[in-house]
MDTraj code that builds the backbone (N, CA, C; nanometers):
import mdtraj as md
import numpy as np

residues = "ARG ARG LYS THR LEU SER ARG LEU ASN SER ARG PHE TYR TRP PRO HIS MET ARG ARG ASP VAL VAL ASP TYR VAL ARG ALA CYS ILE LEU CYS GLN GLN TYR LYS PRO THR ASN GLN LYS PRO GLY GLY LEU MET LYS PRO ILE ILE VAL SER GLU PRO TRP HIS THR VAL GLY ILE ASP ILE THR".split()
xyz = np.array([
    [-0.3327, 3.1907, -1.9250],
    [-0.4017, 3.3152, -1.9531],
    [-0.3650, 3.3638, -2.0927],
    [-0.2357, 3.3646, -2.1222],
    [-0.1896, 3.4128, -2.2528],
    [-0.2415, 3.3241, -2.3656],
    [-0.2371, 3.1929, -2.3426],
    [-0.2824, 3.0988, -2.4451],
    [-0.4327, 3.1132, -2.4699],
    [-0.5076, 3.1264, -2.3632],
    [-0.6530, 3.1425, -2.3750],
    [-0.6863, 3.2699, -2.4504],
    [-0.6201, 3.3777, -2.4146],
    [-0.6446, 3.5055, -2.4811],
    [-0.6068, 3.4985, -2.6289],
    [-0.4968, 3.4329, -2.6596],
    [-0.4535, 3.4196, -2.7986],
    [-0.5565, 3.3422, -2.8816],
    [-0.6083, 3.2346, -2.8253],
    [-0.7089, 3.1560, -2.8979],
    [-0.8365, 3.2361, -2.9216],
    [-0.8784, 3.3103, -2.8208],
    [-0.9990, 3.3918, -2.8376],
    [-0.9772, 3.5040, -2.9384],
    [-0.8606, 3.5688, -2.9326],
    [-0.8304, 3.6797, -3.0238],
    [-0.8352, 3.6383, -3.1700],
    [-0.8018, 3.5137, -3.1982],
    [-0.7997, 3.4698, -3.3377],
    [-0.9405, 3.4570, -3.3970],
    [-1.0436, 3.4467, -3.3119],
    [-1.1788, 3.4271, -3.3642],
    [-1.2823, 3.5276, -3.3167],
    [-1.2550, 3.5946, -3.2037],
    [-1.3569, 3.6814, -3.1445],
    [-1.2978, 3.8145, -3.1008],
    [-1.3872, 3.9087, -3.0760],
    [-1.3483, 4.0356, -3.0147],
    [-1.4666, 4.0905, -2.9368],
    [-1.4404, 4.1421, -2.8209],
    [-1.5373, 4.2221, -2.7465],
    [-1.4593, 4.3190, -2.6587],
    [-1.5197, 4.4304, -2.6240],
    [-1.4508, 4.5287, -2.5406],
    [-1.4099, 4.4666, -2.4056],
    [-1.2917, 4.5005, -2.3607],
    [-1.2375, 4.4531, -2.2318],
    [-1.2177, 4.3016, -2.2288],
    [-1.1890, 4.2421, -2.3454],
    [-1.1712, 4.0975, -2.3531],
    [-1.0560, 4.0516, -2.2642],
    [-0.9454, 4.1232, -2.2653],
    [-0.8291, 4.0836, -2.1844],
    [-0.8653, 4.0783, -2.0359],
    [-0.9323, 4.1795, -1.9869],
    [-0.9720, 4.1832, -1.8459],
    [-1.0651, 4.0666, -1.8128],
    [-1.1590, 4.0387, -1.9028],
    [-1.2527, 3.9283, -1.8799],
    [-1.1803, 3.7940, -1.8737],
    [-1.0836, 3.7742, -1.9628],
    [-1.0080, 3.6486, -1.9636],
    [-0.9252, 3.6362, -1.8356],
    [-0.8594, 3.7431, -1.7952],
    [-0.7797, 3.7409, -1.6722],
    [-0.8681, 3.7056, -1.5527],
    [-0.9832, 3.7685, -1.5429],
    [-1.0753, 3.7406, -1.4323],
    [-1.1255, 3.5966, -1.4361],
    [-1.1571, 3.5484, -1.5553],
    [-1.2082, 3.4118, -1.5689],
    [-1.1027, 3.3095, -1.5281],
    [-0.9818, 3.3244, -1.5805],
    [-0.8753, 3.2280, -1.5508],
    [-0.8398, 3.2318, -1.4022],
    [-0.8385, 3.3485, -1.3437],
    [-0.8067, 3.3616, -1.2011],
    [-0.9108, 3.2894, -1.1147],
    [-1.0366, 3.2891, -1.1574],
    [-1.1438, 3.2266, -1.0797],
    [-1.1651, 3.0790, -1.1143],
    [-1.1036, 3.0314, -1.2195],
    [-1.1248, 2.8941, -1.2677],
    [-1.0391, 2.7958, -1.1870],
    [-1.1037, 2.7061, -1.1144],
    [-1.0309, 2.6103, -1.0308],
    [-0.9477, 2.5155, -1.1164],
    [-1.0036, 2.4632, -1.2250],
    [-0.9279, 2.3728, -1.3123],
    [-0.8076, 2.4426, -1.3744],
    [-0.8243, 2.5694, -1.4122],
    [-0.7129, 2.6445, -1.4709],
    [-0.5979, 2.6543, -1.3712],
    [-0.6294, 2.6763, -1.2449],
    [-0.5263, 2.6902, -1.1428],
    [-0.4589, 2.5565, -1.1124],
    [-0.5348, 2.4472, -1.1175],
    [-0.4782, 2.3158, -1.0881],
    [-0.3839, 2.2682, -1.1979],
    [-0.4154, 2.2989, -1.3231],
    [-0.3397, 2.2431, -1.4345],
    [-0.2501, 2.3422, -1.5057],
    [-0.2377, 2.4640, -1.4532],
    [-0.1515, 2.5607, -1.5203],
    [-0.0059, 2.5168, -1.5071],
    [0.0744, 2.5430, -1.6079],
    [0.2153, 2.5027, -1.5994],
    [0.2866, 2.5822, -1.4910],
    [0.3809, 2.5182, -1.4273],
    [0.4568, 2.5829, -1.3213],
    [0.5786, 2.6541, -1.3792],
    [0.6215, 2.7577, -1.3128],
    [0.7411, 2.8305, -1.3553],
    [0.8662, 2.7795, -1.2856],
    [0.8506, 2.6852, -1.1941],
    [0.9647, 2.6332, -1.1205],
    [1.0371, 2.5276, -1.2019],
    [1.1693, 2.5263, -1.1878],
    [1.2486, 2.4230, -1.2538],
    [1.2330, 2.2931, -1.1758],
    [1.2428, 2.1788, -1.2448],
    [1.2341, 2.0519, -1.1723],
    [1.3548, 2.0353, -1.0799],
    [1.3360, 1.9579, -0.9748],
    [1.4451, 1.9344, -0.8802],
    [1.5619, 1.8639, -0.9473],
    [1.6796, 1.8880, -0.8974],
    [1.8001, 1.8274, -0.9541],
    [1.8164, 1.6823, -0.9106],
    [1.9205, 1.6203, -0.9601],
    [1.9492, 1.4818, -0.9251],
    [1.9964, 1.4734, -0.7805],
    [1.9661, 1.3610, -0.7173],
    [2.0113, 1.3411, -0.5799],
    [2.1605, 1.3116, -0.5795],
    [2.2298, 1.3620, -0.4790],
    [2.3737, 1.3390, -0.4647],
    [2.3994, 1.2816, -0.3264],
    [2.4927, 1.1870, -0.3148],
    [2.5222, 1.1316, -0.1825],
    [2.5901, 1.2361, -0.0936],
    [2.5608, 1.2268, 0.0358],
    [2.6253, 1.3152, 0.1328],
    [2.7374, 1.2356, 0.1986],
    [2.8575, 1.2834, 0.1869],
    [2.9730, 1.2177, 0.2474],
    [2.9860, 1.2679, 0.3914],
    [2.9842, 1.1751, 0.4878],
    [2.9965, 1.2137, 0.6286],
    [3.1235, 1.1534, 0.6871],
    [3.1787, 1.2194, 0.7869],
    [3.3058, 1.1749, 0.8445],
    [3.2879, 1.0793, 0.9621],
    [3.1721, 1.0804, 1.0274],
    [3.1499, 0.9938, 1.1433],
    [3.0005, 0.9655, 1.1566],
    [2.9639, 0.8578, 1.2291],
    [2.8221, 0.8276, 1.2487],
    [2.7500, 0.9428, 1.3198],
    [2.6256, 0.9659, 1.2825],
    [2.5389, 1.0686, 1.3386],
    [2.5871, 1.2104, 1.3092],
    [2.6808, 1.2239, 1.2161],
    [2.7274, 1.3579, 1.1773],
    [2.6148, 1.4343, 1.1085],
    [2.5424, 1.3645, 1.0219],
    [2.4311, 1.4244, 0.9488],
    [2.3118, 1.3304, 0.9574],
    [2.1967, 1.3835, 0.9963],
    [2.0749, 1.3042, 1.0072],
    [1.9694, 1.3695, 0.9188],
    [1.8965, 1.2887, 0.8437],
    [1.7909, 1.3421, 0.7579],
    [1.6615, 1.2664, 0.7805],
    [1.5491, 1.3335, 0.7559],
    [1.4185, 1.2687, 0.7656],
    [1.3378, 1.3016, 0.6410],
    [1.2464, 1.2134, 0.6098],
    [1.1579, 1.2332, 0.4954],
    [1.0159, 1.2432, 0.5480],
    [0.9579, 1.3614, 0.5412],
    [0.8217, 1.3822, 0.5884],
    [0.7306, 1.3897, 0.4667],
    [0.6381, 1.2952, 0.4579],
    [0.5446, 1.2974, 0.3456],
    [0.4027, 1.2982, 0.3921],
])
top = md.Topology()
chain = top.add_chain()
for i, resn in enumerate(residues, 1):
    res = top.add_residue(resn, chain, resSeq=i)
    for name in ("N", "CA", "C"):
        top.add_atom(name, md.element.get_by_symbol(name[0]), res)
traj = md.Trajectory(xyz[None], top)
């Protein structure tokens, strides 16, 4: 949203431009699919040390 507004501001102006850009980006399916995420990437995997068999069980659901 900020990047789109910045690019438009450098070349164009119309009343309520910010509101129009916010509404457009919010409704744009491609914008929502490809927008950068604010989440940090997952950390490195670490081994789990267990003291006995079946102490810890994990599953991977995909």
